[in-house]
C-alpha positions in Angstrom: 100.5 44.0 57.4 97.5 46.0 56.3 97.6 49.8 56.7 94.2 51.5 56.7 94.6 55.2 56.0 93.0 58.0 54.2 96.3 59.4 53.1 97.6 59.0 49.6 100.3 56.3 49.1 102.8 59.0 48.1 102.5 60.5 51.6 102.7 57.2 53.4 105.8 56.1 51.5 107.5 59.5 51.5 111.1 59.2 52.6 111.2 55.4 52.3 114.0 55.6 49.7 116.2 57.8 51.8 119.4 56.1 53.1 119.8 56.1 56.9 123.2 57.3 57.9 125.3 54.7 59.8 125.5 55.1 63.6 127.7 53.8 66.3 127.5 53.4 70.1 129.7 55.4 72.4 130.0 55.7 76.2 130.4 59.3 77.4 130.4 60.3 81.1 129.1 56.8 81.9 126.1 57.1 79.5 125.7 54.8 76.5 124.5 56.7 73.4 123.9 56.0 69.8 125.6 58.7 67.7 126.0 59.7 64.1 129.5 60.8 63.1 129.4 64.3 61.5 133.1 64.8 61.0 136.4 63.6 62.2 136.0 64.9 65.8 132.2 65.6 66.0 129.2 63.3 66.6 125.5 64.0 66.8 123.5 62.2 69.5 120.7 60.1 67.9 119.4 58.5 71.1 120.4 57.7 74.7 120.4 54.1 75.9 120.2 54.2 79.7 118.0 53.0 82.5 118.7 56.2 84.6 116.1 58.9 84.0 118.5 61.6 84.9 120.7 60.7 81.9 117.8 61.8 79.6 117.5 65.2 81.3 121.2 66.3 80.9 121.5 68.9 78.1 124.6 67.3 76.7 122.7 64.0 76.1 119.7 65.3 74.2 119.2 64.0 70.7 120.5 66.4 68.1 123.2 67.8 70.3 126.8 67.8 69.0 129.5 66.1 71.0 133.3 66.7 70.6 135.0 63.4 70.2 138.6 63.0 71.5 
């Protein structure tokens, strides 16, 4: 792959070394989501995996929101 850019290589590769936290899939209220565990009983929504557009509009499903896990 060739990347043509006017940016310095330091800016292009910035953050490449950072480790991506592990994620898991959960079903909550019938919606499949990818979440990142924040603690024993909390998870942060990374993305919603659904074919229903209304699932993306729900405030509880938005990426970055914190879910309480039972």
